[in-house]
C-alpha positions in Angstrom: 0.5 -4.6 -12.6 1.9 -4.8 -9.2 0.4 -1.3 -8.5 -3.0 -2.2 -10.2 -3.4 -5.1 -7.7 -2.6 -3.3 -4.8 -5.2 -0.6 -5.5 -7.5 -3.3 -6.1 -7.0 -5.1 -3.0 -7.4 -1.7 -1.3 -10.5 -0.8 -2.8 -12.0 -4.0 -2.1 -11.1 -4.2 1.1 -12.1 -0.4 1.9 -15.6 -1.4 0.2 -16.8 -3.0 3.2 -16.1 -0.6 5.5 -19.0 2.3 4.4 -21.6 -1.0 5.4 -19.6 -1.6 8.6 -19.9 2.2 9.8 -23.4 2.5 8.7 -24.1 -0.4 10.7 -22.5 0.5 14.2 -24.3 3.7 13.7 -27.5 2.5 13.2 -27.3 -0.9 15.8 -26.2 1.5 18.4 -24.5 -1.2 20.0 -21.0 -2.7 20.3 -22.2 -6.3 20.9 -20.5 -8.5 18.6 -17.6 -6.1 17.7 -13.9 -6.5 18.3 -11.6 -3.7 18.6 -8.7 -5.6 18.7 -9.7 -6.7 14.9 -9.9 -3.0 13.9 -6.7 -1.8 15.8 -5.0 -5.0 13.8 -6.8 -3.9 10.6 -5.5 -0.1 11.1 -1.7 -1.6 11.8 -1.8 -3.3 8.4 -3.0 -0.5 6.6 -0.3 1.3 8.5 2.1 -1.3 7.6 1.6 -1.1 3.6 1.6 2.6 3.9 5.0 2.7 5.9 6.0 0.2 3.2 4.9 3.2 0.4 7.2 5.4 2.5 10.3 3.5 3.1 10.0 2.7 -0.9 10.0 6.3 -1.7 6.7 5.7 -3.4 4.9 7.9 -1.2 3.4 10.3 -3.8 1.2 7.4 -5.4 -2.2 6.5 -6.1 -2.1 3.6 -3.7 -1.7 6.0 -0.9 -4.7 7.5 -1.1 -6.4 4.4 -1.0 -4.3 3.4 2.3 -5.5 6.8 4.0 -9.0 6.5 3.1 -9.1 2.8 4.5 -7.3 4.1 7.7 -9.8 7.0 8.0 -12.7 4.6 7.6 -11.4 2.3 9.6 -10.9 4.9 12.8 -14.5 6.2 12.2 -15.6 2.8 13.2 -13.4 2.7 15.6 -14.8 5.8 17.3 -18.4 4.4 16.9 -17.3 1.4 18.7 -16.5 4.0 22.1 -19.8 5.4 21.2 -21.7 2.2 20.9 -20.0 1.0 24.3 -20.7 3.7 26.3 -24.5 3.4 24.7 -24.7 -0.3 26.1 -23.3 0.6 29.4 -25.8 3.6 30.0 -28.7 0.9 28.7 -27.3 -2.0 31.1 -27.2 0.4 33.7 -31.1 1.6 33.0 -31.9 -1.8 32.9 -30.8 -2.4 36.5 
């Protein structure tokens, strides 16, 4: 049961990231985004993954979800940097 609930937590948290990625991509702005928050989320997922490795349970189903969630948040971090660059270009063009 513990593994089931861990997977459900990862799936439910992970379910929001595709929507966030699409919103970041379409909005083309980093305004209202927090890089610190996203890095803390990645750190949390990495800690969960490290717990699996330390416990000798690396080849379990939750590991797939940890990795998927880390990848999705990382994509959003990349979009943050792209959008920050676009914000700076838009600000320079407005001046």
